N, C-alpha and C positions, 0 to 999 in steps of 0.2 A: 287787373282782371278779377272778376268776382267768381268764386268757385261754389257751385251748388253742392255743399257737403252731403246733404241727404242723398242726392243722386250718385255722388262719388262712392259713398259707402255701400249703397245699394248695388252698384256695379261691381265693387270689390268682393262683396259676398257672393255674387254670382260667379265671379272669376275663380274663387277658391272653393266653390261648391255651393255656397250660399244656403239659404233655407230651401228645403225640398218643396217642389210643387206637388199638386195633387196627382199629376201624371207620373212624376218620378216616384212618389210614394206607392202608387199602384204597381209600377214596374218592379220596385224593390220588393213589395209584398209577394208578388207573383214569383220572383226569383227565389225568395226565401222559402216559399211553399214548395217549389219544385226541388230545391236542395234538400229540404227536410224529407220530402216524399222519397227522394232518391236514397237517403240514408235509411229510411224505414224499410224500403225494398231490399237494400243491401243487408240490413240487420236480419230481415226475415230469411234471406238466403243462407245466412250463417246459423241463425237460431233453430230453424226447422230441422236441418240435418242433426244438429246437436241434440235437440229434443228427441228425435227418433233414435239416436245412438243411446242416450241415457235410458230411454224406455225399453230398448232392446236388452240392455245390460240388466236393468231391474227385472224385466220379464224372465230373462235367463236365470238370474239368481233365484227368483221365486219358484221357477220350474225345478231347479236343482234341489232347493230346500224341500219342495213338496213331493217329488217323485224319486229322486236319486237314493239308492241304498248301497251300502258297502257290500260288494260281492262276497258271498260266503267263503270263497277260496282265499279271501284277503283277511278273514277274521283273525287268523293266527298272527298276522302282522300288526294288528291293532295295538294302540297304546293302552295303558292301564292307569287308573288312579293310583298314585304312589302311596307307600306305607305312611309317609309323614303327613299325608293329607287327612288321615284318620286320627283325630285328636280325642284322647280319652279324658273325660271330665268326671270328677267325683261330685255328685249332687245329693240332695236330700232324698231323691227318688231312687238313687243307686248310681251305678256306673253308666255313663252315656258316651257313645261314640258319635262324634260330629265331624262330618266331612263337608265343609262349607263349599269347597271348590266344585264338588259334584252335587251338592244340595241334598245330601243324605244324612239322616240322623236316626239312631236306634238305641234301645236300651239293652245292655248286657243282662241276660237273665240272672237272677239272684243265685249266687253260688257257682256260677259257670266261670271258667277261666278263659282268658283271652291270650291268643298266641299270634305272633307276627312272623310267619315263615321267612327265612332268609333267602329262600330259593324262588319266591314269588311275591306279587304285590297284593295278594288278597289277605283277608283276615280270617282267622279260624276261632270259633267258640266251642269249647268242650263242656259237656255236662259234668257235674262233680265226680261221677263214678266212671267216666269214659276211659277206655283203654283201646289203643290202636288208632288207625286213621284210614280214611278212604284211599289216600295216596299210597299207603302201604298195602292196600288191597284187602285189609282185614280190620274190622271193628269188633273187638271181643265183647265190649260192653259199652253202654251209654250212647250218647248222641254227638254228632259233629255238625256244626253249622258253618257254612262258608259264605263270605260276603265279598263280592268282586264287582268292579265297575270297569267296563271296557269302552273305548272310543269307537263305537260301532253304530252306524245308522242303519236301522233295519225295521222290520215290522213283525207283528205276531205271526202272520202267515208264513213269512220267510223263516222264522225261527222254527216253527213246527215242521216245515218241509226239511230243514237242515237236520233237525234231531231225528226224524224218521229215517233219513238217509244214513246217518252215523250210527244209529242204534239198531240196525237191521238184525244183527245177530244176538241182541239182548233178549229177544222174546217180546211178548205183548207189553205195550205201554199204554198208560191212560193220559189223555190230554183234556184239559178244560181251561176255559177263560176265567180270569179272576181280576179283582182290583185290590191294589195295595196303596194306601194313602191317596185314594182317588185316582190312581193311574192304572190303566188297563195293561194286563200282562197275560202270560201263558204259564200254566202249571203242568208239569209232566211227572208222572209217577212210574218208576221203573224198578226192576229187581234183577239181580244176577244170582240165581240159585247156586251156581257152582262156587261162588265166593261167599255165600251166605250174607249177601249185601243187598240193601234196598236204599233207594234214594228218592227224594222229592226235590224237584228244581222249579224255581220261579224266575221267569225271564220277563223283565219289564223294559221295553224300548222307549226311550224318551227323546223326542225331537226338539232341538233347540236351534235358535238362529245362529248362535256361535258355538257349534259343536254338539252333536247328538251323542247319546250314550246308551249303553245297554247295561242294566242292573241285573246281576245274577245273585240270587239267594238260594241256598240249598241246605238240605239236612240229609245226613247219611246215618245208617244204623244197621245192625244185623237183623235178620228176618224176624227173630223173636220179639224184638223191641220196636218193630215198625209202627205200631199204633201209638205206643208211648211217646216216641220221638216225633211222630206226626202231630200229636196234640201239642207238644212243647214248641214245635215249629210254628203252628198256628198262633199260639200265644205270642211268640216272638214277632211275627208279621204284624200283629195288631199294634205293636209299638214302633213300627217303622214309619218314618216321615220322609217323603220325597218332595222337594220343592220344584 
């Protein structure tokens, strides 16, 4: 018996699936398209809620960064830049204090002495002839400059409002806007005649994505040396750099 091999293998291919016909190809393509379309729809159902979630988180973070401020009643609980963050460097221009963590750098006025109080995290600079301190409630002679950095998120408007509330019994105060190292801040000038004490404070709020801060720079003196120490403070501010 003679076997038609061509016909046999043709039938075998069909039995095991064989070569696809145009009709089978069309059905297969349609099935694949529907399967892919189903996957796309499923992915959309997952991705859209995820996208909305992440946009909501990003929007909330942006709103927090833009509008949230530390409540004034929480200021006393705020953290401070630590003493070890203020690095003293001897340079050809003189003594430089560099606080890289806070982005603050300034020059110690020539002849002034630097002190690091054990009871606080701020720095104090005294003019050569200085005697006494504002903390003691009496400056017999000379000028005292304080440098302090607090982890507070606030604004110039909130600072002025807070100061006016706290200093109600001090008497008249002067307030004015200023810039230090290109950063906007608030300057207040106050006096306490009963203590023969006067002071100038500069408050510079800096908003950062990872931690906002309030820079506080001040000078204190007795009433007789108000103008002299005020001029020395202005010279000091000219050498302050805030990044």
